[in-house]
N, C-alpha and C positions, 0 to 999 in steps of 0.2 A: 852963179852960174859954174857946174861943177868940173872939175878936171878930168882930162879922159888919158887913156892909157892905150895907146893906138900901136900894136904889134902888126907887121907885114910878114908871112910866113916865107921866105927867101926861097926854102925848098918847093911850094906851091904857086907861084909868084910867076907868069910870062911873060911879064911886061906888058900889058895890053895898052897899060894908059888910062884906062878908063877912070881911075879914082884921080888920076893928076887933072883930067877935065872938068872933074867935079867938084876938088878940094885942091885947088892949087896953091893953097896957102899952108897946106898941111903936108902934101907928098912931092915926091921928086922922083926923079928914075937915078939911081946908083951909077956906078962904075960898069957893072956889070948888067946895066939892061933891064932889071929890074927896080919896081917901088920902094921906096924907102920913106920913113915919117921923118921929116926936117923939119915941122913946128906942130906937136900936139894943140894948141892951142889957136895955128892958126886961120882954121877957120870955124864955125859954130857947129854943135853937136849934130844938128838936123844933116848939114851939110857932109859934116863925115860922117854918119849915118848913110847916106845916100850914096858916098862913095864904096862905102863899103859895101851896101849892099850891090853896086855894079859890078864887083869884081868879078869876072865868068866863072874865076877858079876857089873862089873862097878863099883866100889869100889873107882878108884883113878880119884883125879882132879888136873889139874896142870894148875896154870894162871902166868903171869908176874908179880914177886912180886912189882916191882915198878909202873904198869897203871891198876894191874887188871885183864887185857885181859886175856880171856880163852887161853889157846894153848890145852888142849885138856880136854874134849872132845869138 
């Protein structure tokens, strides 16, 4: 299983929580009510990608941590 680098653009995030509902072990809301990554290995790759796709403002990016290759978008 490859390691993922997951980032949330805090300037884009509106705190819709769609990513939290999909990948509860990976994302959580921070003190400002925006999504943050709490455990990059918390959910499987397919679940993390589904969560990123569900973001209404496209604030989540996913890369292969080893190669830097973009996984999503």
